N, C-alpha and C positions, 0 to 999 in steps of 0.2 A: 372653871365655872362654865356652865352651859351658855351658849350664845348662838346667834344666827349667822356667824361667820364660820362655824364649825359644821362641816357637811353631815356628820353623824347626828348632831343635835337637830339640824334642819330636817333630816330624814325622820327622826323620832317625832317631831312636831307634825310633819305632813302625814305620817301614819296615823297619828291620833286624830287629826282633822278628818281623815278618811273614814274613821269609825263613827263620826257624828251623823246623826239623822235629824230630820226636821222635828221629830218627836222626842229627841234625847231630853230626859228630865233634868232640870237644874237642881243642884244640891243647895244652892243659896242664891240670893239676888232676885232681880225682877225681869231680866232679859230672857227671851226665848233663844233657841240656838241660832236662828237667822239674824236676830238683832246682835247677838254676841259676835258673830262673824263680821257683820258690818262695822261694829265697834272696833274690833281688832284690826280690820283692814284700814280704817281711818288712822289708827295709831301707827301702823307700818308706813302708811303714806306720809304721816307727819315726820317720821324718822328719815324718809327719803326726800323731804322738802317739797312734796306734792300738795301739802295741806299746811298752810301757814296760819297760826293762831297767835293772837296777841298774848303777851305774858299776863297772867292773872295777878291782880294786886296781892292777894294772899300768898301766891307763889313767890313773888318778889321778896316778901317778908320772911317766909319760912321754907320755901321750896329748896333752896340751896342746902339748908341744914338737914332736910329730910332726904335729899338726893343720895347720901351715902347709904341709907337703908334700902334703897331700891336697886342698887348695883352690887349688893353683896349676895352670897349664896342662899340666904334665907328666903323661902317662898313668900309671896304677897299674902296678906291676911284676907279673910273673907269680908264681904260687904264694905269695901272701901268706897268712898264717895266718887261719883263720876260726874265730870263736867257735862253740862247740858248739851254742848255741841258734839259730844261723843255718844249721845243717846239717840236711838233710832226708833221709828214707829214699828208697831208689831206686824206690819204687813210686808216686811222685807222678804225677798225671794231667796229661800235657802240655797238652792242650787247655784244661783248667780253669785251670791255672797261667798259660797264655798269655793267656787272657781276663781273668784277675784282674790280672795285671801291667799289661796295656793300660789297664784301667779305673783302676787306681791311679795310673798315670802321668798320665792325663788329669785325674783329680781333683786331684792335686798341682799340676799346671800351671795348670789353670783357677782353682784356689783362690788362687793367688798367695801372697804372703808370709803372709797370714792363715791359710793352710792348714798352715803349719809349726808344729811343736811348740816350746815354750820349754824342754822337758825336754832335758837334755844327752845327747849321743851317749854310748853306754856305754863307748867307749874314748877318743874325742877330746875329749869335754867339750862345752861350750857352742858352738853354731853360731848365726849369724844366719840369717834366712830365705834370704838370698842364698848363704851358705855351704852350707846344706842343698841348695839347687838345683844348685850346682856339684858338690858331693859326690855327689849322686844321679846326675847325668848321667855323671860320671866312673866311678862304680861300674857303672852299666849298660853304658857303653862298654867297660869292662874285661871284663865277662862276655860281651858280644856278640863282642868280639875273641877271647875264649877259644873261641868256637864258630864262628869264621871268618865272621861276618856284621857 
């Protein structure tokens, strides 16, 4: 299964990010390319423990049950709901966000399991480092597919 601890999977994600432009058209959703990069960066920061969010009430109820669906090989579906703390204004700087997400992905990958937080995901709950690596790859893949790369 693809994950951000596998160097070839990381290379593939970084190559796809490199193909993005500020004007890359979205295939679904509401974010522009810069907003999507900011959104993904905050997600990787959460996995590394740089961004702590309280567990969502609804996540405490159903998140653990749904967790198995996000750490399997099946891609994420389109138009999944996004927590408001992961939504960014439309004036994000594309080049800054692109540089930041690239550095975050490398830091996560190179740090390996020790780079992962032990703090639970705000919706899905406790992840092992391997689950964080799979989840982050799938999340990035989902949004890169959103922009056709």
